[in-house]
C-alpha positions in Angstrom: 106.5 56.8 85.4 108.9 59.7 86.1 107.3 61.8 83.3 103.8 61.2 84.6 104.9 62.1 88.2 106.5 65.3 86.9 103.3 66.3 85.0 101.2 65.7 88.1 103.6 67.8 90.2 103.5 70.6 87.5 99.7 70.7 87.4 99.5 70.6 91.2 101.8 73.6 91.6 100.0 75.4 88.8 96.7 75.0 90.6 98.3 76.1 93.8 99.6 79.2 92.1 96.2 80.0 90.7 94.7 79.7 94.2 97.2 82.0 95.8 95.0 85.0 95.2 92.0 83.3 96.9 94.2 82.7 100.0 95.1 86.4 100.0 91.4 87.3 99.9 90.7 84.9 102.8 93.5 86.6 104.7 91.9 90.0 104.2 88.6 88.7 105.3 89.9 87.4 108.6 92.5 90.1 109.2 90.3 92.3 111.5 89.4 89.4 113.7 92.7 87.5 113.7 95.7 89.6 112.7 98.1 86.6 113.2 96.3 84.2 110.9 95.9 86.9 108.3 99.5 87.9 108.5 100.8 84.3 108.3 98.5 83.7 105.2 99.7 86.8 103.4 103.3 86.0 104.1 103.0 82.4 102.9 101.2 83.6 99.7 104.0 86.2 99.2 106.8 83.6 99.6 105.1 81.2 97.1 104.7 84.0 94.6 108.3 85.2 95.1 109.5 81.7 94.3 107.3 81.2 91.3 107.7 84.7 89.9 111.2 85.6 91.0 112.5 86.6 87.6 109.5 88.8 86.8 109.7 90.5 90.2 113.5 91.0 90.0 113.2 92.9 86.7 110.9 95.6 87.9 112.7 99.0 88.6 110.3 99.8 91.5 111.4 96.7 93.3 115.0 97.7 92.8 114.1 100.9 94.6 112.7 99.1 97.6 115.7 96.8 97.6 118.0 99.9 97.9 115.7 101.3 100.6 116.0 98.0 102.5 119.8 98.3 102.4 119.7 101.9 103.6 117.4 100.9 106.5 119.8 98.1 107.5 122.7 100.5 107.5 120.7 102.9 109.6 120.0 100.2 112.1 123.7 99.4 112.2 124.5 103.0 113.4 121.7 103.1 116.0 122.5 103.5 119.7 120.0 100.8 120.5 120.8 98.3 117.7 118.5 95.6 119.1 115.4 97.9 118.9 116.4 99.2 115.5 116.8 95.8 114.0 113.5 94.7 115.5 111.9 97.8 114.0 112.9 96.5 110.5 110.2 93.9 110.8 107.6 96.7 110.4 109.0 97.4 107.0 111.2 94.9 105.2 108.7 91.9 105.2 106.1 94.3 103.8 108.4 95.3 101.0 108.3 91.6 100.0 104.5 91.4 100.4 104.3 94.4 98.0 106.7 92.9 95.5 104.9 89.6 95.4 101.3 90.9 95.3 102.1 93.5 92.7 102.8 90.5 90.5 99.8 88.5 91.8 97.3 91.3 91.3 96.8 92.2 87.6 93.1 92.9 86.9 90.3 95.2 87.8 88.3 92.2 88.7 90.8 91.5 91.5 90.5 95.1 92.7 86.8 94.6 93.0 87.1 91.3 94.8 89.6 92.9 97.3 87.2 95.8 97.9 84.2 93.6 98.5 86.1 91.4 100.9 87.2 94.5 102.9 83.7 95.8 103.1 82.3 92.4 104.2 85.0 91.9 106.7 84.4 95.3 108.3 80.7 94.5 109.2 81.4 92.3 112.3 84.1 94.7 113.5 81.8 97.7 113.2 79.0 95.8 115.0 81.4 95.0 117.9 82.4 98.6 118.1 78.9 100.0 118.2 78.1 97.4 120.9 81.2 98.5 122.8 80.2 102.1 122.7 76.4 102.0 123.2 75.8 98.7 125.0 78.9 98.5 127.2 80.2 95.3 125.6 83.5 94.1 127.0 85.5 91.0 126.4 88.9 89.4 127.0 89.2 86.3 124.9 92.4 84.5 123.8 93.0 81.2 121.9 96.6 80.0 121.9 98.0 83.3 123.1 97.7 85.5 120.0 96.1 83.2 117.3 92.8 84.7 118.3 93.0 87.5 120.8 90.0 89.8 121.3 90.1 92.7 123.8 87.0 94.9 123.9 87.0 97.7 126.4 83.6 99.0 127.5 83.0 102.5 126.4 85.9 102.5 123.9 89.5 103.5 124.0 90.0 106.3 124.9 86.8 106.3 126.8 83.9 107.6 124.7 85.6 106.8 121.4 84.8 103.6 119.5 87.8 101.3 119.0 86.3 97.8 118.5 89.0 95.2 118.3 91.7 97.8 117.5 93.9 99.1 120.2 92.9 102.8 119.7 90.1 104.8 118.2 92.5 106.5 115.8 93.7 103.2 114.4 90.2 102.0 114.0 89.4 105.3 112.2 92.2 104.7 109.7 90.9 101.3 108.9 87.3 102.5 108.5 88.4 105.4 106.3 90.1 103.0 103.8 87.1 100.6 103.8 84.7 103.5 103.5 86.5 104.9 100.4 86.7 101.5 98.6 83.1 100.6 99.6 81.9 104.0 98.3 83.5 103.2 95.0 81.7 99.9 94.8 78.4 101.6 95.8 78.8 104.1 93.0 79.4 101.3 90.6 76.3 99.5 91.6 74.3 102.7 91.4 75.6 103.2 87.8 74.7 99.7 86.9 71.2 100.2 88.3 70.7 103.3 86.1 71.9 101.4 83.1 69.6 98.5 83.6 66.6 100.8 84.2 67.4 102.6 80.9 67.6 99.3 79.1 64.3 98.3 80.5 62.4 101.4 79.4 63.6 101.8 75.8 61.8 100.7 72.6 64.0 97.6 72.4 63.9 97.0 76.1 65.3 93.9 77.7 64.4 92.4 81.1 66.7 93.6 83.9 68.6 90.9 85.5 70.5 92.9 88.1 69.8 91.9 91.7 69.3 94.8 94.1 70.9 92.9 96.9 74.5 94.1 96.4 73.4 97.7 96.2 71.3 97.4 99.4 74.1 95.6 101.2 76.6 98.3 100.3 74.2 101.0 101.3 73.8 99.5 104.8 77.5 98.8 105.0 78.5 102.4 104.1 76.0 103.9 106.5 77.2 101.8 109.4 80.8 102.4 108.5 80.3 106.1 108.4 78.4 106.1 111.7 81.3 104.2 113.3 83.8 106.6 111.8 82.0 109.5 113.3 82.0 108.0 116.7 85.8 107.3 116.6 86.0 111.1 117.2 89.0 111.0 115.0 89.6 114.4 113.3 91.9 112.7 110.8 89.2 110.1 109.9 86.5 112.8 109.6 88.7 114.9 107.3 89.6 112.0 105.1 85.9 110.9 104.8 84.9 114.4 103.8 87.8 114.6 101.3 86.8 111.2 99.8 83.1 112.4 99.4 84.2 115.6 97.7 86.7 113.7 95.4 83.9 111.3 94.3 81.5 114.1 93.8 84.0 116.0 91.6 84.8 112.8 89.7 81.1 112.2 89.1 80.5 115.9 88.2 78.0 116.4 91.0 78.4 120.1 91.6 75.4 120.5 93.8 76.7 117.8 96.2 80.2 119.4 96.2 78.6 122.8 97.2 76.5 121.1 99.9 79.4 119.3 101.5 81.6 122.4 101.3 78.8 124.4 103.0 78.5 121.9 105.8 82.2 121.7 106.3 82.6 125.5 106.3 79.8 125.7 109.0 81.6 123.2 111.3 85.0 124.9 110.7 83.5 128.4 111.5 81.8 127.0 114.6 85.2 125.7 115.8 87.7 128.4 114.8 85.9 131.7 113.8 85.9 134.8 116.0 83.5 134.5 118.9 80.4 136.3 117.5 80.6 134.3 114.2 81.4 131.1 116.0 78.5 131.5 118.5 76.1 131.9 115.6 77.2 128.6 113.9 77.3 126.8 117.2 73.5 127.2 117.5 73.3 124.7 114.6 76.4 122.6 114.7 76.6 120.0 117.5 79.4 120.5 120.0 80.4 116.9 119.4 82.0 118.1 116.1 83.3 121.7 116.7 84.6 121.0 120.2 86.6 118.0 119.0 88.1 120.0 116.1 89.4 122.9 118.3 90.2 120.7 121.3 87.7 122.3 123.6 86.6 118.8 124.3 90.0 118.1 125.9 91.1 121.5 127.3 93.7 120.3 129.8 95.9 118.3 127.4 99.6 118.5 128.3 101.8 120.5 125.8 104.0 117.3 125.3 100.9 115.5 123.9 100.3 118.2 121.3 101.2 117.2 117.8 103.1 120.4 117.1 105.4 119.6 120.1 106.0 116.1 118.8 106.7 117.2 115.3 109.2 119.9 116.4 111.0 117.3 118.5 111.1 114.8 115.6 112.4 117.4 113.2 115.2 118.4 115.7 116.2 114.7 116.0 116.4 114.4 112.2 118.6 117.5 111.9 121.0 116.2 114.5 121.5 112.8 112.7 120.5 113.6 109.1 122.2 110.7 107.3 121.3 107.6 109.3 118.9 108.8 112.0 118.8 107.6 115.5 117.5 104.1 114.7 114.1 102.6 114.3 111.9 102.6 117.4 114.2 105.2 119.1 111.7 108.1 119.1 109.6 106.9 122.1 112.7 106.5 124.3 114.2 109.8 123.3 110.9 111.7 123.7 110.3 110.2 127.2 113.7 111.2 128.3 113.1 114.8 127.1 109.4 115.3 128.0 108.9 112.8 130.9 105.8 111.5 129.1 105.6 108.1 127.3 104.6 108.4 123.6 104.8 105.7 121.0 105.3 107.9 117.9 105.3 111.5 116.8 102.0 111.3 114.9 103.7 111.9 111.6 105.1 108.8 109.8 107.4 110.8 107.5 108.9 112.9 110.3 109.4 109.7 112.3 111.1 108.0 109.4 113.4 111.1 109.0 114.3 111.1 112.7 114.8 107.4 113.0 116.4 106.5 109.6 117.7 109.7 108.2 116.8 111.9 105.2 118.2 109.7 102.4 116.0 106.8 103.4 113.0 109.1 103.8 113.5 110.8 100.5 113.9 107.5 98.6 110.7 106.1 100.3 108.7 109.3 99.4 110.1 109.1 95.8 108.9 105.5 95.5 105.4 106.5 96.8 105.3 109.4 94.4 106.3 107.1 91.5 103.4 104.8 92.3 100.9 107.8 92.5 102.1 109.5 89.3 102.0 106.3 87.2 98.6 105.5 88.6 97.2 108.9 87.7 98.8 108.7 84.2 97.2 105.4 83.6 93.8 106.7 84.7 94.1 109.7 82.4 95.8 108.3 79.3 95.3 104.6 78.8 93.1 103.5 75.9 92.6 100.1 77.5 90.6 100.9 80.6 86.9 100.6 80.2 84.7 103.3 81.6 83.3 101.0 84.2 86.8 100.0 85.4 88.0 103.6 85.8 85.9 104.1 89.0 87.4 101.2 90.9 90.9 102.2 89.9 90.1 105.8 91.0 88.9 104.4 94.3 92.3 102.7 95.0 94.2 105.9 94.1 91.9 107.7 96.5 92.6 105.1 99.2 96.3 105.5 98.6 96.1 109.3 98.9 94.0 108.9 102.1 96.7 106.6 103.6 99.3 109.2 102.9 97.2 112.0 104.4 96.4 110.0 107.5 100.1 109.3 108.1 101.0 113.0 108.0 99.1 113.4 111.3 99.4 109.8 112.7 101.3 106.6 112.2 99.6 103.4 111.1 102.8 101.4 110.8 102.5 99.6 114.2 99.1 97.9 113.5 99.9 94.9 111.4 96.4 94.9 109.8 96.7 98.5 108.6 100.3 98.0 107.6 99.5 95.0 105.5 96.4 96.6 104.0 98.3 99.7 102.9 101.0 97.6 101.2 98.4 95.5 99.5 96.6 98.6 98.1 100.0 99.9 96.8 100.6 96.4 95.3 97.2 96.4 93.6 97.8 99.8 92.0 101.3 98.8 90.8 100.2 95.4 89.5 97.4 96.9 87.3 99.6 99.8 86.2 102.4 97.5 85.1 100.0 95.2 83.2 98.3 98.0 81.3 101.5 99.9 80.6 102.9 96.7 79.1 99.8 96.4 76.9 100.2 100.0 75.8 103.8 99.4 74.8 102.9 96.2 73.0 100.2 98.0 71.0 102.6 100.8 70.1 105.4 98.3 69.1 103.8 95.0 68.2 107.0 93.7 66.6 
């Protein structure tokens, strides 16, 4: 009887373990609409994975690095002037280190990368529709269920006014989300496009076979990418625009489409010249480039912005704070209070994650964090270039995740996505996906080289 009960328990937990990834996918699907339910699901999946895979997780050197970083952050909080705020700030980082460690074990295959990308694209559709309705139809809503279980706030006309924000608190935050979804969705679109070409070739040869590929996925991705791009344009986020253009150029270079690279470069050059060239040259290009783009780039759209709200001013202040307390920083969540005391203007962050981390936690913590990110990027690029075990069709989806990771880093050099739980969780899941696949295929490389 006891043996039978133990066997039932074993198979029960085994099935639960296998379903953990499905729960993570559901969490990603509902995250944009209900951040709390999404976060709770991701945390529960992470805890189950940590318990089941503790030995495997504890053996990975990268996780040792994040454990050391956690210790440094706790020490920094202990030296902060406002210890309560600093220790509360740890919740924006430490739980996500655990999410990263767990999901880098849970995610192992390229099929999972595709599933995750598809879920993100599908989940973005209702958010984009809400945002377009907000901007063009004046939709507004204040809806809550059980406080924050489901809390939707839609401001008519966007936030700031005239800039689409949808269910996100700010247009820049929405732009960061759209940029990541756009990159991963574009990777899926290119995959479907390649599959379509392959099936057409199979169907026209001498030994042709009937094509069984449905056009529905390609058509869906085409519509999704167009609507996501339109929404990204109307966020009026210069960071989002830059990253979208960067992604298109990167994909074009990866595909070897030189004509497209030249066309995109010409369009971008025209917009930049319209915004920043000397007056006679700028006036010529402004005849063809809409003011919506060049006036946003050079800030002519907002000419009376206070100096304290300029990114350059914020960055200089954050750097001066870091130099004053280089070892432990001023404590997490301290920047806003210090900046308001100096500039008399409330500001949540200095619009640069790495400068903020330096000012609030010190240079050692920031250097270690950047080193861990660099390790992830370098090992990912090495796997893409050298591994013999990645099929040609799998390289594109892995490249898409590397591109999304680079986009996240670039966005955080001019903004901070840490304070939105959806973006924070998504960024760590992308890092975990890269690390999980890299670890698996590096292990296969080592096994093939030393089978005994």
